[in-house]
C-alpha positions as CSV (number, residue, x, y, z in Angstrom):
1,M,5.5,12.0,29.1
2,R,7.8,9.9,31.3
3,F,7.6,10.1,35.1
4,H,10.2,10.1,37.9
5,T,10.2,9.5,41.6
6,L,11.9,12.2,43.6
7,G,14.2,10.5,46.1
8,R,13.6,7.2,47.8
9,Q,10.1,8.1,49.1
10,G,9.2,11.3,47.4
11,P,6.4,12.2,45.0
12,V,6.1,10.8,41.5
13,V,6.5,13.7,39.0
14,S,6.6,14.2,35.3
15,A,10.1,14.0,34.0
16,M,9.8,17.6,32.8
17,G,8.5,20.2,35.2
18,F,7.4,23.8,34.8
19,G,9.2,26.6,36.6
20,A,6.7,29.4,37.4
21,M,9.0,32.3,38.1
22,T,8.3,33.5,34.5
23,L,4.6,33.9,35.3
24,A,5.4,36.9,37.5
25,P,5.9,40.3,35.8
26,R,9.1,42.3,35.8
27,I,11.5,39.4,36.5
28,Y,12.6,38.5,33.0
29,A,10.1,40.8,31.1
30,D,6.6,41.9,31.5
31,V,4.1,39.1,30.9
32,S,0.4,39.6,30.5
33,E,-2.0,37.5,32.6
34,P,-3.6,35.8,29.5
35,E,-0.1,34.9,28.3
36,A,0.9,33.5,31.7
37,I,-2.4,31.5,32.0
38,E,-2.0,30.1,28.5
39,A,1.6,28.9,29.3
40,L,0.5,27.2,32.5
41,L,-2.5,25.5,30.8
42,A,-0.2,24.4,28.0
43,A,2.0,22.7,30.6
44,L,-0.9,20.8,32.1
45,D,-2.2,19.8,28.7
46,A,1.2,18.5,27.7
47,G,1.3,16.1,30.6
48,V,3.5,18.2,32.9
49,T,2.4,17.4,36.5
50,F,5.2,19.1,38.4
51,I,4.6,22.8,38.9
52,D,7.3,24.8,40.9
53,T,6.8,28.3,42.3
54,A,7.8,30.4,45.3
55,D,6.3,33.1,47.5
56,V,8.9,35.7,46.3
57,Y,8.0,35.3,42.6
58,G,6.3,38.6,42.0
59,A,5.6,39.0,45.7
60,G,3.0,36.2,45.6
61,H,1.8,36.9,42.1
62,S,2.9,33.6,40.7
63,E,1.2,31.6,43.5
64,N,-2.0,33.6,43.1
65,L,-2.2,32.9,39.4
66,I,-1.4,29.2,39.9
67,G,-4.1,29.0,42.6
68,R,-6.7,30.4,40.2
69,V,-5.7,28.3,37.2
70,L,-5.6,25.1,39.2
71,R,-9.0,25.5,40.6
72,G,-10.7,22.2,39.7
73,R,-7.4,20.7,38.5
74,R,-5.4,20.7,41.8
75,E,-5.2,16.9,42.0
76,E,-3.6,16.7,38.6
77,V,-0.3,18.2,39.8
78,V,2.5,17.9,42.3
79,L,2.6,21.4,43.5
80,A,5.8,22.8,44.9
81,T,6.5,26.2,46.4
82,K,9.3,27.8,48.3
83,F,9.8,30.1,51.3
84,G,12.8,31.9,52.8
85,G,14.0,33.8,49.8
86,D,13.2,37.4,50.7
87,S,16.0,39.9,50.5
88,D,16.7,43.5,51.2
89,E,17.4,46.2,48.6
90,Q,21.1,45.1,48.4
91,G,20.0,41.5,47.6
92,R,21.0,40.2,51.0
93,L,18.8,37.6,52.6
94,L,16.6,38.8,55.5
95,P,17.5,37.1,58.8
96,G,15.2,34.7,60.6
97,L,13.4,33.2,57.6
98,G,14.2,29.7,58.7
99,R,12.8,30.0,62.2
100,R,9.8,27.9,63.3
101,A,7.3,30.7,63.6
102,Y,8.2,32.2,60.2
103,V,8.1,28.8,58.4
104,R,4.5,28.3,59.6
105,S,3.3,31.8,58.7
106,A,4.9,31.6,55.3
107,L,3.2,28.3,54.5
108,E,-0.2,29.6,55.7
109,A,0.2,32.6,53.4
110,S,1.2,30.4,50.4
111,L,-1.7,28.0,51.0
112,D,-4.1,31.0,50.9
113,R,-2.7,32.3,47.6
114,L,-2.6,28.8,46.1
115,R,-6.1,28.1,47.2
116,T,-5.2,24.7,48.6
117,D,-5.0,23.0,51.9
118,H,-1.6,21.5,51.3
119,V,1.5,21.7,49.1
120,D,3.1,18.5,47.8
121,L,6.7,19.7,48.1
122,Y,7.7,22.7,50.3
123,Y,11.3,24.0,49.9
124,L,13.5,26.2,51.9
125,H,14.5,28.6,49.2
126,R,17.8,29.7,50.7
127,L,19.5,28.6,53.9
128,D,19.0,31.1,56.7
129,P,22.4,31.7,58.2
130,T,20.9,32.9,61.4
131,T,19.0,29.7,62.1
132,P,20.3,26.1,62.5
133,I,19.0,23.9,59.7
134,E,17.9,21.5,62.4
135,E,15.4,24.0,63.7
136,T,14.0,24.7,60.2
137,M,13.7,21.0,59.4
138,A,11.9,20.4,62.7
139,A,9.4,23.1,61.8
140,L,8.8,21.5,58.4
141,A,8.4,18.1,60.0
142,E,5.6,19.4,62.1
143,L,3.8,20.7,59.0
144,V,4.2,17.3,57.4
145,E,2.7,15.6,60.5
146,E,-0.3,18.1,60.2
147,G,-0.8,17.2,56.5
148,K,-0.2,20.7,55.3
149,V,3.1,19.6,53.6
150,R,3.5,16.2,51.9
151,H,7.3,16.3,51.2
152,V,10.2,18.6,52.2
153,G,12.8,20.1,49.9
154,L,15.9,22.3,50.1
155,S,17.3,24.7,47.5
156,E,21.0,25.7,47.0
157,V,22.4,24.0,50.1
158,S,25.8,22.3,50.5
159,P,26.2,18.6,51.0
160,E,27.1,19.3,54.7
161,T,23.8,21.1,55.2
162,L,21.9,18.4,53.3
163,R,23.3,15.7,55.6
164,R,22.3,17.6,58.7
165,A,18.8,18.2,57.4
166,C,18.3,14.5,56.5
167,S,19.2,13.6,60.1
168,V,16.1,15.4,61.2
169,H,13.6,14.5,58.5
170,P,13.7,13.0,55.0
171,V,14.4,15.4,52.2
172,A,12.6,14.5,49.0
173,A,14.4,16.9,46.7
174,L,17.3,19.3,46.4
175,Q,16.9,22.1,43.9
176,T,19.9,23.9,42.4
177,E,21.0,25.6,39.2
178,Y,22.2,22.8,36.9
179,S,22.6,22.9,33.1
180,L,25.2,22.3,30.4
181,L,26.5,25.7,31.3
182,N,26.6,25.1,35.1
183,R,27.8,21.7,35.9
184,A,29.3,22.6,39.3
185,P,26.7,20.4,41.2
186,E,28.4,17.3,39.7
187,K,31.4,17.8,41.9
188,D,29.7,17.3,45.3
189,V,26.0,18.0,45.4
190,R,24.9,15.3,43.0
191,P,26.9,12.6,44.7
192,A,25.5,13.7,48.1
193,C,22.0,13.4,46.8
194,D,22.6,10.0,45.4
195,E,24.2,8.9,48.7
196,L,21.3,10.2,50.8
197,G,18.4,9.2,48.4
198,V,17.4,12.8,47.6
199,G,15.9,13.7,44.3
200,F,17.6,16.3,42.2
201,V,15.6,19.2,40.6
202,A,17.4,21.5,38.1
203,Y,16.4,25.1,37.9
204,S,17.6,27.4,35.1
205,P,18.1,24.2,33.0
206,L,18.6,26.3,29.9
207,G,21.3,28.6,31.4
208,R,18.8,31.4,32.0
209,G,17.8,31.4,28.4
210,L,21.3,31.1,26.8
211,L,20.4,27.6,25.7
212,G,16.9,28.6,24.6
213,G,18.1,30.2,21.3
214,A,16.2,33.5,21.8
215,V,18.9,35.7,23.4
216,R,21.6,36.8,21.0
217,A,22.6,40.2,22.5
218,R,22.3,41.9,25.9
219,S,20.4,44.7,24.2
220,E,17.6,42.3,23.4
221,L,16.8,41.9,27.1
222,D,14.0,44.0,28.5
223,E,15.0,46.9,30.7
224,S,13.4,45.2,33.7
225,D,15.1,41.9,32.9
226,W,17.3,41.0,35.9
227,R,19.8,39.1,33.6
228,R,21.2,42.5,32.6
229,G,23.2,42.4,35.8
230,N,24.2,38.7,35.5
231,P,27.9,38.2,34.7
232,R,27.1,35.6,32.0
233,F,25.3,38.2,30.0
234,Q,28.0,40.8,30.2
235,D,30.0,41.8,27.1
236,G,32.7,39.3,26.3
237,N,31.2,36.6,28.5
238,L,28.0,36.6,26.5
239,D,29.8,36.0,23.2
240,R,31.7,33.1,24.7
241,N,28.5,31.5,26.1
242,L,26.6,32.0,22.8
243,A,29.4,30.2,21.0
244,L,28.9,27.3,23.4
245,A,25.2,27.3,22.8
246,D,25.7,27.4,19.0
247,S,27.9,24.3,19.2
248,V,25.1,22.5,21.1
249,A,22.6,23.8,18.5
250,A,24.6,22.3,15.7
251,L,24.6,18.9,17.4
252,A,20.9,19.1,18.1
253,A,20.1,19.8,14.5
254,E,21.6,16.5,13.5
255,S,18.7,14.8,15.4
256,G,16.1,17.4,14.4
257,L,16.0,18.9,17.9
258,S,16.2,22.5,19.1
259,V,19.2,23.4,21.3
260,A,16.7,23.7,24.3
261,Q,15.3,20.2,23.7
262,L,18.8,18.6,23.5
263,A,19.9,20.4,26.7
264,L,16.8,19.3,28.6
265,A,17.0,15.7,27.3
266,W,20.6,15.6,28.6
267,L,19.5,16.7,32.1
268,I,16.8,13.9,32.2
269,H,19.4,11.4,30.9
270,R,21.6,12.5,33.9
271,G,18.8,11.8,36.4
272,A,17.7,15.3,37.0
273,V,14.2,16.7,36.8
274,P,14.4,20.1,34.9
275,I,11.9,22.8,35.6
276,P,12.3,25.2,32.6
277,G,10.2,28.4,32.8
278,T,8.8,30.3,29.8
279,R,5.8,32.6,29.3
280,R,5.2,31.2,25.8
281,A,2.9,28.2,25.3
282,A,4.7,27.1,22.2
283,N,8.0,26.8,24.2
284,V,6.1,24.9,26.9
285,R,5.0,22.3,24.5
286,A,8.5,22.0,22.9
287,N,10.1,21.6,26.3
288,A,7.6,18.9,27.3
289,A,8.4,17.0,24.2
290,A,12.0,16.8,25.2
291,A,11.0,14.5,28.0
292,D,10.5,11.7,25.5
293,V,13.8,12.2,23.6
294,P,16.2,9.2,24.1
295,L,19.9,10.0,24.1
296,D,22.5,7.4,23.3
297,E,25.8,7.5,25.1
298,A,27.7,8.5,21.9
299,T,25.6,11.7,21.7
300,V,26.0,12.4,25.4
301,R,29.8,12.1,25.2
302,R,29.9,14.5,22.2
303,L,27.6,16.9,24.0
304,E,29.7,16.9,27.2
305,A,32.9,17.3,25.2
306,L,31.4,20.4,23.5
307,V,30.5,22.0,26.9
308,P,32.8,20.6,29.6
309,P,32.6,21.6,33.2
310,G,33.7,25.2,33.7
311,A,33.3,26.1,30.0
312,A,30.8,28.9,30.6
313,A,32.2,32.4,31.0
314,G,31.2,34.4,34.1
315,E,29.8,33.5,37.5
316,Q,26.2,32.3,37.8
317,G,25.2,35.5,39.6
318,N,26.5,38.7,41.1
319,A,28.2,39.0,44.5
320,A,24.9,39.4,46.4
321,Y,23.3,36.4,44.6
322,L,26.3,34.2,45.3
323,G,26.5,35.3,48.9
324,N,23.0,33.8,49.5
325,I,24.1,30.3,48.4
326,D,25.2,27.8,50.9
327,R,28.4,26.3,49.6
328,S,30.7,23.6,50.8
329,T,33.5,24.7,53.1
330,P,37.0,24.4,51.5
């Protein structure tokens, strides 16, 4: 396993992380607790040291499970969690989740569930439009001073917000959706991170499973799977996106790789730290192995020509989801 430093002064993490949203039931599909524990242990045993979760994943279920599994192994990992992603029944962010009092109370609740006295990386999950980012960052800086948070992160914020945040306190990492099927961050977010010395963490690095090789039809998704409402999985769009995935799979096969391994290796080659999530231990081990796959520039050029920016059909989420993302002003 290779390792990577997030930002100029951030934590040293495994080049491949583990996204723990999949450990919570009824998000993608039901997952049994033994299955979830096996997947998390497989990540640790494969050398993955970067575990990423959030308080909204299963209403604390993911954090609780991680806290129990990490008992006695806490110092082996860089533990990241997020706050400020709660929404109403229409999917709209609840107001006030970036305010000082809420930030502190959310952290205390996460620490209790995670059974730890600190988190290594604490992210604002979504920008609170009712609170200046400067206030949220000041609250996070206080928690750093107290030793309850080691490093601060932001998720799905614009370059403008990132610059304002960095003026208050260093940001170790920015997390956003980034994959071969979603290369939009290359336009402005990635350059801003490079300029400001902020590490880049890629969530949904396999296009929400489209580059995983398992999903071939919308009917295969569990009734509880939230992707049923995702535009990229709608009729017509799904066929187009599966054709893109198949082209990547053909290129991957030339090197004896799976489509997922090639897609993950590409992200690492591009300087991102991917955090794929899966509830299957075999997939965890295969994903971890991708961290050690070297890519030559000829392969990278062929891959990026197969899936150029904007090639994926459909938006990355529905209107409510997109409305919660802080985007650059035109």
